[in-house]
C-alpha positions as CSV (number, residue, x, y, z in Angstrom):
1,M,-108.3,-38.1,-119.9
2,K,-110.6,-35.2,-120.9
3,Q,-113.1,-36.1,-118.1
4,W,-110.3,-36.2,-115.7
5,A,-109.1,-32.7,-116.6
6,Q,-112.6,-31.5,-116.4
7,S,-112.9,-33.0,-112.9
8,V,-109.6,-31.3,-111.7
9,T,-110.6,-28.0,-113.1
10,A,-113.9,-28.2,-111.3
11,D,-112.2,-29.2,-108.1
12,A,-109.9,-26.2,-108.4
13,R,-112.7,-23.9,-109.0
14,R,-114.6,-25.2,-106.0
15,T,-111.6,-24.8,-103.9
16,G,-110.8,-21.4,-105.1
17,S,-114.4,-20.3,-104.4
18,G,-114.2,-21.9,-100.9
19,V,-111.0,-20.1,-99.9
20,F,-112.7,-16.8,-101.3
21,H,-115.7,-17.5,-99.4
22,C,-113.8,-18.3,-96.0
23,S,-111.6,-15.1,-96.6
24,W,-114.8,-13.0,-96.9
25,C,-116.3,-14.6,-93.7
26,V,-113.0,-13.8,-91.8
27,A,-113.0,-10.2,-93.2
28,R,-116.7,-9.8,-92.2
29,W,-116.1,-11.0,-88.7
30,F,-113.1,-8.9,-88.4
31,L,-115.1,-5.7,-89.4
32,F,-117.9,-6.7,-87.0
33,G,-115.3,-7.1,-84.2
34,L,-113.7,-3.7,-85.0
35,V,-117.1,-1.9,-85.1
36,S,-118.1,-3.5,-81.9
37,T,-114.8,-2.5,-80.0
38,C,-115.3,1.1,-81.3
39,F,-118.8,1.1,-80.0
40,F,-117.7,-0.2,-76.7
41,V,-114.9,2.3,-76.3
42,F,-117.5,5.1,-77.3
43,L,-119.9,3.9,-74.6
44,T,-116.9,3.6,-72.0
45,V,-115.8,7.2,-72.7
46,E,-119.4,8.4,-72.5
47,S,-119.9,6.8,-69.2
48,V,-116.7,8.4,-67.9
49,L,-117.8,11.8,-69.1
50,A,-121.3,11.3,-67.7
51,S,-119.9,10.3,-64.2
52,E,-117.7,13.5,-64.5
53,K,-120.8,15.5,-65.5
54,V,-122.8,14.3,-62.2
55,E,-120.1,16.0,-60.2
56,I,-119.5,19.0,-62.3
57,S,-118.4,22.0,-60.5
58,V,-117.1,25.5,-61.5
59,P,-113.4,25.3,-62.6
60,E,-111.2,27.2,-60.2
61,E,-110.0,29.7,-62.6
62,K,-113.5,30.5,-63.7
63,S,-114.6,31.1,-60.1
64,R,-111.8,33.5,-59.7
65,D,-112.8,35.4,-62.8
66,S,-116.4,35.4,-62.0
67,F,-116.0,36.6,-58.3
68,S,-112.9,38.8,-58.4
69,G,-114.4,41.7,-60.2
70,K,-112.9,40.8,-63.7
71,N,-116.6,40.7,-65.0
72,S,-118.6,41.5,-61.8
73,S,-121.4,43.2,-63.8
74,P,-122.4,40.7,-66.5
75,R,-125.1,42.1,-68.9
76,R,-126.2,39.0,-70.8
77,I,-126.9,36.5,-68.1
78,V,-128.5,33.3,-69.2
79,S,-130.3,31.0,-66.5
80,I,-131.3,27.3,-67.6
81,N,-132.6,26.4,-64.1
82,L,-136.0,27.4,-62.7
83,C,-134.3,28.1,-59.3
84,T,-131.5,30.3,-60.7
85,D,-134.3,32.0,-62.7
86,E,-135.9,33.0,-59.3
87,L,-132.7,34.1,-57.5
88,L,-131.5,36.1,-60.5
89,L,-134.6,38.0,-61.0
90,R,-134.6,39.1,-57.3
91,L,-130.9,40.4,-57.7
92,V,-130.7,42.1,-61.1
93,E,-132.9,44.1,-63.4
94,P,-134.5,42.3,-66.3
95,G,-132.5,44.2,-68.8
96,R,-129.3,42.4,-67.6
97,V,-130.9,39.0,-68.4
98,A,-130.4,37.5,-71.9
99,A,-132.7,34.4,-71.4
100,L,-134.4,32.3,-68.8
101,T,-136.1,28.9,-68.8
102,R,-139.5,28.4,-70.3
103,F,-140.8,27.6,-66.7
104,S,-139.9,31.1,-65.3
105,D,-143.3,32.7,-66.4
106,N,-145.3,29.8,-65.3
107,A,-147.4,31.0,-62.2
108,D,-148.0,27.4,-61.1
109,V,-144.3,26.9,-60.4
110,S,-142.5,30.2,-60.4
111,T,-142.8,33.1,-57.9
112,V,-141.2,35.5,-60.2
113,W,-143.4,34.8,-63.2
114,E,-144.6,38.4,-63.6
115,T,-141.1,39.7,-63.8
116,A,-140.1,37.0,-66.3
117,Q,-142.7,38.2,-68.8
118,G,-141.1,39.6,-71.8
119,I,-137.7,38.0,-71.2
120,K,-136.5,35.5,-73.8
121,K,-136.9,31.9,-73.0
122,T,-134.2,29.4,-74.1
123,E,-134.0,25.7,-74.7
124,L,-131.3,23.9,-72.7
125,D,-129.1,22.6,-75.7
126,I,-125.7,24.1,-76.6
127,E,-126.8,25.8,-79.8
128,S,-129.7,27.6,-78.1
129,I,-127.5,28.9,-75.3
130,L,-124.7,30.0,-77.6
131,A,-127.4,32.0,-79.6
132,C,-128.1,34.1,-76.4
133,S,-124.4,35.2,-76.4
134,P,-124.1,34.9,-72.6
135,D,-121.4,36.4,-70.4
136,L,-122.6,34.3,-67.5
137,L,-124.3,31.0,-67.4
138,L,-126.3,29.7,-64.4
139,G,-127.5,26.2,-64.1
140,G,-128.3,23.4,-61.6
141,R,-126.6,20.1,-60.9
142,F,-129.5,18.2,-62.7
143,N,-129.7,20.4,-65.8
144,N,-128.5,19.5,-69.2
145,R,-125.2,18.1,-68.2
146,E,-123.7,18.0,-71.7
147,A,-124.3,21.7,-72.1
148,L,-122.9,22.6,-68.8
149,H,-119.8,20.4,-69.3
150,F,-119.4,22.1,-72.7
151,F,-119.5,25.7,-71.4
152,Q,-117.2,25.0,-68.5
153,Y,-114.4,24.7,-71.1
154,T,-115.2,28.0,-72.8
155,D,-114.5,31.6,-71.9
156,I,-118.0,31.9,-70.6
157,P,-118.2,31.9,-66.7
158,V,-120.5,29.1,-65.4
159,I,-121.9,28.7,-61.9
160,I,-123.7,25.5,-60.9
161,F,-126.0,25.3,-58.0
162,G,-127.0,22.2,-56.0
163,V,-130.2,21.5,-54.4
164,P,-130.6,23.4,-51.0
165,K,-131.5,21.3,-48.0
166,S,-131.7,24.2,-45.5
167,F,-132.3,27.9,-45.2
168,E,-128.4,28.2,-44.7
169,D,-127.9,26.6,-48.1
170,I,-130.3,29.3,-49.6
171,Y,-128.2,32.1,-48.1
172,R,-125.1,30.5,-49.4
173,D,-126.5,30.5,-52.9
174,I,-127.8,34.0,-52.7
175,R,-124.4,35.3,-51.6
176,T,-122.7,33.2,-54.3
177,L,-124.9,34.8,-57.1
178,A,-125.0,38.2,-55.8
179,E,-121.2,38.4,-55.8
180,A,-121.1,36.9,-59.4
181,V,-123.6,39.7,-60.7
182,G,-122.0,42.5,-58.7
183,E,-124.9,42.9,-56.3
184,P,-123.5,41.7,-52.8
185,E,-125.3,44.4,-50.9
186,K,-128.7,43.5,-52.3
187,G,-127.9,39.8,-51.6
188,E,-127.3,40.6,-48.0
189,T,-130.5,42.7,-47.8
190,I,-132.5,39.7,-49.2
191,I,-130.9,37.4,-46.6
192,R,-131.6,39.8,-43.6
193,Q,-135.3,40.0,-44.8
194,M,-135.5,36.3,-44.9
195,Q,-133.9,35.9,-41.4
196,T,-136.1,38.7,-39.9
197,G,-139.3,36.8,-41.3
198,L,-138.3,33.5,-40.2
199,A,-137.4,34.8,-36.6
200,E,-140.9,36.4,-36.4
201,L,-142.6,33.1,-37.6
202,K,-140.6,31.1,-35.0
203,A,-141.9,33.4,-32.3
204,E,-145.4,33.1,-33.5
205,A,-145.3,29.3,-33.8
206,G,-143.9,29.3,-30.2
207,E,-147.0,31.3,-29.0
208,S,-149.3,29.0,-31.0
209,R,-147.8,25.9,-29.3
210,K,-148.5,27.4,-25.9
211,K,-152.1,28.1,-26.8
212,I,-152.4,24.6,-28.0
213,L,-151.0,23.2,-24.8
214,L,-153.3,25.2,-22.6
215,S,-156.3,24.2,-24.6
216,G,-155.5,20.5,-23.9
217,A,-155.4,19.6,-27.5
218,T,-151.8,18.3,-27.1
219,Q,-150.4,16.7,-23.9
220,D,-147.1,18.1,-22.6
221,D,-144.5,15.6,-23.6
222,G,-141.7,17.6,-22.4
223,K,-140.1,17.8,-25.8
224,G,-141.4,21.2,-26.9
225,N,-144.9,20.1,-27.7
226,K,-144.5,20.3,-31.5
227,R,-147.4,19.3,-33.6
228,R,-146.4,16.2,-35.7
229,A,-146.7,16.4,-39.4
230,V,-146.2,14.4,-42.6
231,F,-145.6,16.0,-45.9
232,F,-147.4,13.3,-48.2
233,Q,-146.1,13.3,-51.9
234,S,-146.9,11.2,-55.0
235,G,-146.6,7.5,-54.6
236,G,-146.6,7.5,-50.8
237,F,-143.2,9.3,-50.8
238,V,-142.3,11.5,-47.9
239,P,-139.3,13.9,-47.2
240,G,-137.3,13.0,-44.3
241,S,-134.2,14.7,-42.7
242,E,-131.8,16.6,-44.9
243,T,-134.5,17.8,-47.2
244,F,-135.7,21.3,-47.8
245,E,-139.3,20.2,-46.8
246,N,-138.0,19.2,-43.5
247,A,-136.3,22.5,-43.0
248,I,-139.6,24.3,-43.9
249,M,-141.5,22.1,-41.3
250,E,-139.0,22.7,-38.6
251,A,-139.0,26.4,-39.3
252,A,-142.8,26.3,-38.7
253,G,-142.3,24.8,-35.4
254,L,-143.5,21.3,-36.6
255,E,-142.1,17.8,-36.0
256,N,-141.4,15.8,-39.2
257,L,-142.7,12.3,-38.4
258,A,-140.7,11.0,-41.4
259,A,-137.5,12.3,-40.0
260,T,-138.5,10.8,-36.5
261,L,-138.9,7.4,-38.2
262,G,-135.3,7.7,-39.5
263,I,-136.1,8.5,-43.0
264,K,-133.3,10.5,-44.6
265,D,-133.8,12.3,-48.0
266,Y,-137.0,10.7,-49.4
267,G,-138.5,7.5,-48.4
268,S,-141.8,5.8,-48.6
269,L,-144.6,5.6,-45.9
270,S,-147.5,3.1,-46.0
271,L,-151.0,4.0,-45.0
272,E,-150.7,1.6,-42.1
273,K,-147.6,3.3,-40.8
274,L,-149.3,6.7,-41.3
275,I,-152.1,5.7,-39.1
276,E,-149.9,4.1,-36.5
277,M,-147.9,7.4,-36.2
278,K,-151.1,9.5,-35.7
279,P,-149.9,12.8,-37.2
280,D,-151.8,16.0,-36.4
281,I,-151.1,17.4,-39.8
282,L,-150.9,16.3,-43.3
283,I,-149.2,18.5,-45.8
284,F,-149.6,18.6,-49.6
285,A,-148.5,20.6,-52.5
286,S,-151.1,22.5,-54.6
287,D,-150.2,20.6,-57.8
288,Q,-151.4,17.4,-56.2
289,K,-155.0,18.7,-56.5
290,K,-154.6,17.6,-60.1
291,Q,-153.8,14.2,-59.0
292,P,-156.7,12.8,-57.1
293,T,-154.9,9.5,-56.4
294,V,-152.3,11.3,-54.3
295,R,-154.2,13.9,-52.1
296,G,-157.8,12.7,-52.7
297,E,-157.2,9.0,-52.2
298,V,-155.3,9.4,-49.1
299,L,-157.9,11.5,-47.4
300,A,-160.8,9.6,-48.7
301,H,-159.4,6.1,-47.7
302,P,-161.8,4.6,-45.2
303,A,-159.0,3.9,-42.7
304,I,-157.8,7.3,-42.7
305,R,-161.2,8.8,-42.4
306,K,-161.8,6.6,-39.4
307,S,-158.5,6.5,-37.7
308,L,-157.3,10.1,-38.4
309,S,-160.6,12.0,-38.4
310,H,-158.8,14.7,-36.4
311,V,-156.0,15.4,-38.8
312,K,-155.5,18.9,-40.1
313,T,-154.8,19.2,-43.8
314,V,-152.7,22.0,-45.3
315,T,-152.1,22.7,-49.0
316,L,-148.9,24.7,-49.8
317,P,-148.6,26.5,-53.3
318,S,-146.2,24.6,-55.3
319,A,-144.5,27.6,-56.5
320,T,-143.1,28.1,-52.9
321,L,-141.8,24.6,-52.8
322,S,-140.2,24.4,-56.3
323,C,-137.0,26.2,-55.4
324,G,-135.2,27.4,-52.3
325,S,-135.7,31.0,-52.5
326,P,-137.0,34.0,-50.5
327,A,-140.4,32.6,-51.4
328,S,-139.7,29.6,-49.2
329,V,-140.5,31.9,-46.1
330,E,-144.0,32.2,-47.5
331,A,-144.3,28.4,-47.2
332,V,-143.3,28.6,-43.6
333,R,-145.8,31.6,-43.0
334,I,-148.7,29.5,-44.4
335,L,-147.9,26.5,-42.3
336,V,-147.7,28.6,-39.1
337,K,-151.0,30.2,-40.0
338,E,-152.8,27.2,-40.9
339,T,-151.6,25.1,-37.9
340,A,-152.3,27.7,-35.3
341,L,-155.0,27.1,-32.8
């Protein structure tokens, strides 16, 4: 009898322990599921916000405040994009700039590096920007999206610029920023100077084409006799139509072979296709000199040396290509000069 009682008691204990163990398992899996669900919801919200940030634009009410004269002369302007650094310093005095990017005084990529000396440089995070107490924030579409998204819902006016694909895009950006900082006349002056310079270079390029045709270096193809060029970049990538590099080549009177091949935006071009197209000119950016595998390897390739021994190479300063700005006219000027007969 005693043994039977002890057996029943042991079974009860085991059963109770098992129930407790199963309950803990259920609770543990429930907590795991709850945490997983919360994490999934968090990722979903973040992805939605990220998709919104890709297409971020200036809220309508902010645009009116910025451009209607309510704050047409901001005194603490912060730029978190190299390209807005360049346009801003061409429109306002340094004393009106609270902060720029750390690239603004780098002569390798900036054409306003001298003017940028002595102006505070800011990081792109929210805290660093807030510390500058901006009354106008300038950025680019591919800048710190979280920061730009945050400031669009504050009282600080925000202007976000896209990537220009033509000189008309540059003129539009200059007008937008000039109005926002209360310098519309200065903006129009800069635009007229650019237009005048490009018109002169177009005429110069036309005269050069005539000389080339008369020299017999190029046959009359009845299509304007433009010299054919390829802008070769890292990894064999080339800019095609609807790129700013294409706009620069066209302004210099050159035919962009990548665009002729149907490449839109940026695409790749093999060495075999490059040889087949027989370009007259290969264009590189100056920063590619630091990358022998880009410029040096292309030119040193036996097939290139044999089949394109006649090709003219032109190196453009990277600073004139980093952004669409008045400095872009200088890139056109170099191309016209270097490709003249």
